[in-house]
N, C-alpha and C positions, 0 to 999 in steps of 0.2 A: 640563359636566365630569362624569365618573363620580365618585360619592362615594368619598372615600378616596384620590383621585389628584390630581395637579397637573401643570400644564404647565411644561415646562423647555426648555432649549436642545437637550436630547437627545430631546424628545418627552414623552409622558405617562409619569409614574412615580408610585409610591405616595408619599403625603404625608410618610411617615416616613422616606423615603430622601433622601440628599444627592447633590449632584453635586461630584465632585472631579477635579482633574487628576492625572496620574501624577506630575508634578513636586512635588505637595504631599505624596506619600507615599514617593517614592523619590529617592535620588541615583543617578545613572547614571555608569558608568565603563567605558571600552573595556578589553578583555582584553589579555593579553600576547602578544607576537610573539617567537619564537625560531627559530634556524636548525634545519634538520632534524637535525643531529648531536646535539641536546639531547634528542630524543624517543626514547621506548622504554624509558626507566628513570627512576627518581627518584620525585617526588611525583605523586599523582593529579591529573588535569586534566579540567575539564568541556569537551568538545569540541562542535563544531556539531551533529553528528548526535545526540549525547546529548540536546540540547535539542529538535531538530527532530522527533524520533521519540517523545518522551515528555513528558507534561504534569507529571510529577513526577520528581525525581531523588533516588536514594539513593546514599550514599557507596560501599556495596559493589558497585554495578552499573557504576561508572566503570572503564573499562578502559584509558584513555590515561594515559601517564606522561610526565613531563618533568623534566629535571635543572635545578634552580634553586638560587640562594643563599637564605639565610634572609631577606635583605632583599626579594628578589623574591617569595617566598612571602607575606611579610607584606603587600607592596603589593597582591598580587592574590588575597588570602585569601577563600575561600568560606565564608559562615556560613549557619546554619540560617534559612530564611525568605527567602533572597536569591532573586530572580527573574531568569532569564536570557532575553534576547531575541535571536534570530538577527539579526545585523547586516548581513550581506551575502550575496547569492546570485545565481544566474543570472537569476531572475525576481523581480519585485516581490511576487508571491504568496507567496514563501517567505521574505521578511524579516519581522521582528517576531513570529515564532512564539515563544511563551513556555513556560517550564518553571520549576518552583519546587523548591528544595532543601528537602526535608521532614525530614531528620535533621541531626545535628551532625557534619559532616565534620571530618577532621583533616589539617592541612597540605595543603589542596587549593586549586587555582587554576583560573583559566578562560581560555579561548582568545581570541585577537584577533578571531576570526570572530563573537564574540557580545558582547552588552552585559550587564553586571551592574547590576541595579536593587536597591540595598540599602535596606531600609525605614528611614524616618525616624521612624516611629511604629507603633502597633499597630492601625491603622485597618482592616487587612485580615487575616483569618484565613488562616493557612498553607495549609490545604486548600482554601479558597475560591479562592486564588490559582491553583490548578490549572485553574480554569475561566473565571474572570471575564474574562481577556484574549482569550478565544476567541469572544466574542459577535459577531455579524454587524456591529454598528455599529463596534466597535473595530477588527475586522479590516479593514473597508472604509476606515476613516480612516487606519490605518497604511499600507495599500497605496497610497492616494491621495497620501499625503504623501512616500512614499519617492522618492528620486532614481534616475536611471539614466543611466549613461555607458556604460562597458563592462560594468559589473555593477550590479545593483540594491543600494541602500544605504539604511539608516536610521541615526539617531544619538541620543544622549541628549537633545539639544535638541528634536528632533522629537517623541520619545516623551513628554517632559515636558509638552508642550502638549496631549496628548490627554486628553479628559474621559471620565469613566465614572460610571455611577450606583452609589451605594454604599448597600447595605442595612445595617441594624444588625447587629452581630456575631452575635447569636443566629440571626438569619435567614440570614446568610452560612454558618453552620455547618450549618444545616438544608438549605440548598441544596447544599452540598458533600457532605453525607451521602447525599442523594438521588441525585446524579450519580455518586458513588463507588459506590453499589450497582449503578447501570446499568453502569458500567465493569466491576465484579466479574462481572456476568452475561455481558458481552461476552467477558471474559478466559476464563471457563469454556467459552463456545461456542468460542472460538479453540482451546482446549486439546483439545476434543472433535474438532474438525476436524482438528487436527494428528494425533491418535491414529488417526482414520479413514484419513487419508493414509498413515501408516506401515503400517496394516494392508493397505492396498490395494497399496502398493509391495512388501511382503513376499509377497502373494498373487500379484502379477504374476511376481516372480522365481521362485516355485515352479511356478506353473501354465504359464507360457510356455516353461519349460525342460524340462518333463516330470519335474522333481523330485518333484511331487506330482501324482497322477492323480485326476480325478474319478471317483466311483463308476460302474462299468459299462464303463470304458475301460482298455484294455491294448495291448500291441503296440509295436513299434519305430516311432519317427517318421522320416519321410524328411527329406532335406536338399535344398534348392534354391537356386540362385544368384538374385541380385536380379532379373536380367533373365528368369528363368524364372517369377517371380511377379508382378512389377510392370510396368506400362506407363505411360509419362509421356504425359499429354494436353497439347494445345496450349492454354496458359493466356492467350496474348497476345490472342486474339479475344475474351476475356471480361474483359479488364483495364480498369480505370478509373483515373484519376490522383487523387492526394490531394486536389487542389483541387476534385474533383468529389464528394467525400464530403459527405453531408447527415446531419443528426441524425435525420431522419425520411424514410421512403420506402417503396415497395412491396417492395424486395428488399434483403436483407442483403448487406454486403460483408465478405469474409474476406481477410486479408492475413497476412503472416508474423510479426506481432506477438503479444503475449501474450493479447490479448483474443479470445474466441471469435468475436465479431462486432465489427468496428471502426467500421462506419458503415452508412449506408443509402443507396439510390439508386433512381431511377424508370427507369433505362435497361434496359428490357426486351429491347431488341435484342441486348444483350451478355450476356445471362443464361446461366450454365452450368447445365445440367441433368444432375445425377449419374445413372448407371445405378442399377437396383435394387440395393440393398446399400450404396450410398454410395461416397464417394471419400475418399482421404487428402490432406490439404494439408500439404506440407512447406516450412518456411522455409528457403530456401536459404542466406540469411545468418545467420539466428537459430538454426537447428537445431530450431525448435518444430514439433511434430507435432499436427495436428488432424484430427478426423473430421467429415464432413458428408454427410448424407443428404437434404439439401433444396436447392432451387435457390438459387444465389447468384452475386454478381459477385466478381471477383478484384481485390483492392486493390493498387495500385502495383506495384512490382517485387520479385521474389524469391519469390513463392509458386508452388510447383511442385504440379500436380495429378497424383496417381497413382491408377490403378485396379488392381485385382487380377484375375488370370486367372480364368476361369469355373471353377466347381466348388471355389471357396476363399472363405473369409469375409473380406471387407474389414476388418470390425471386429477380427477376430482378429489380422491382420497390422498393423493400426493400433497395437494394444497391443504387438506385438513391436517395431515401430519405436520406440515410447515408451521401451523399456528398452535399446535399442541404445546403446553408447557411441560417439557420433560425435566424432571429434577437433574441438576448438575452435580455429579458426585466425583468430579475430576476424571483422571484417566482410568476409569472403570467401565464396566459393561453397563449399558442402559437399555438394552432390548427388553430386559425384565419389566421396565416401567411401561413399555408399549403394550405388553400382554395384559396389563391391568386396565387399560383404557376402553372407553366406549366411544362410538362414532355415530354421528347423525347421518341418516340415509334418506334423501329425497328420492323421487322417481328417476329412472335412468335419463330420460329427456332433460330433466332439470340439471342432473349432475353434468351432462354434456354441456348445457347452456352456461352453467356457472364456470366450468372449466375453460370454456372458449373465451369468456370475458377476461378471466385472470391470465390465460395464455396470451391474448392479445396485449395485455399490459406488459407482460414479460417481454414480448417481442419489442414493444416500444422502448423498454428499458435497455434491452440489448443493443438496439440501434443507437441510442443515445451514448451508451458506454463505448461502443465501437467508434463513434465520431469523436468522443473525448480522448480516447487512446490513440487515435490518428493524429489529433491536434497535438498531443504530447510528443508523439514521435517526430512530427514535423518540427516542433519547437526545439526538440533535442538536436536534430540534424542541423537546423538553422543556427543553434548556438555554437556548435563545434565550428561551423564555417566562419561565423562572425568573429569568434575568439581567436581564430588563427589567422584571420586576414584574407582568407581564400575568397571571401565574399566582402566587398566594401559597400557601405552605405553612401548615398549622395550626401 
C-alpha cells in the first residue's frame, strides 16, 4: 500500500479521508407537481434544465415561475446549500445529475422532475458540492442503480445508499477553488468564442450582400436563380445506413446532423469524391449546411450534395446558403425552398476574396473551440484525480 493511503470499499483513498453515504449527509424529498395553468407567474422555481445544465444555482438566474400558496412554498422551500438531482429523464445517463444552490433564495421552490437533498450537517462545503457528485464512480453508481420502464428514474432511497469519499473541509475548499478556476477559464474561452461567432455573423451579413466591399473591388453584382448556380448530385449511391457507422475507419461519414463528421467507415466502394473546390452538403430535414473538400460517405437519409457551376466559388456560395432564411417546417423536406431562391453573384476574384476572409474567421473559431475543448478535458481529468485523492493539493 502506498504510504498515506488506505484500502476501502471505494478503492484506495488518503488515510485522512472518510467514506460516507449520501443518506448520512442529506434528507431527500421529491419536488412539487402542479397543473400547467399555475406556471408562468408567481414564485421562482428550480426546474429540471436549471439543474441539468448548471453545477451551481443562483437565485437571480432562475427564470421559471409558479403560483403557489404559502403552505406549498414552505413545504417545498429551497435553501442555501441544498443539492438538486435530476430525478427522471429519457435515458439513465441523464438522471442523478447534481447542482447546488449557492446563495440564499427567497420564496423559491423546486420541480417534481428533480429531487432535493437538504443537508443534515456541515460535512460538505457548498462549493465542493458543485463537483463531488460528478466523479466517475458516483455517476456510474447512480446510472447503474437507476430504474427504467417508460422513463429512467432514480429516487431518494437509491441516492441515500450511494457512498462517496469525504476529504477534510479545508481540502474540499482547496479542490473546489482549483476546479472553479478551471471553470472560470472555460467560461472566458466560451465568451471569446461567442464574440468571434458574432463578428463572423456580422461579417457574413455585410460581405455576402455587398453592403461592405473588400479593397480593390467595385461594380454591380449579378443575380442568378438557384438552378443557374447549383446542381444536385446523386447521393444515394454513396449512402450508408446508421447501423453501418463505426467509431473508427478509413473514411469520414457526413450526414445532415450538427456534427461536421458523424462517424467513419471502410466502405471505399461507396466513397464520394468531390470535384476541385469542394461540395455543399445540405440537410433536407435539418436545414444544416456544410462544406466538404475531401472524400466522404453520405450518412443515412436527408443529406443533399450540391455542386456549383464552373467559374464560381463553391465556398462563397456555401457561405451564402448559411445566411439564407430557410423556412422551418419541422422534420419535413426543405430542399424545395432552396429551388425558389436567388443568389448574388460577384466576380470570381471577389468570390474567392470573400470566401478567404470568412474561411480565416472559421479557422480562428475552430482553434478557439479546440483550446476550449482541451481545457474541458484537462479539467475533467483533474477533477477525477482530485475527487479520489490520487492527486493532493498543498
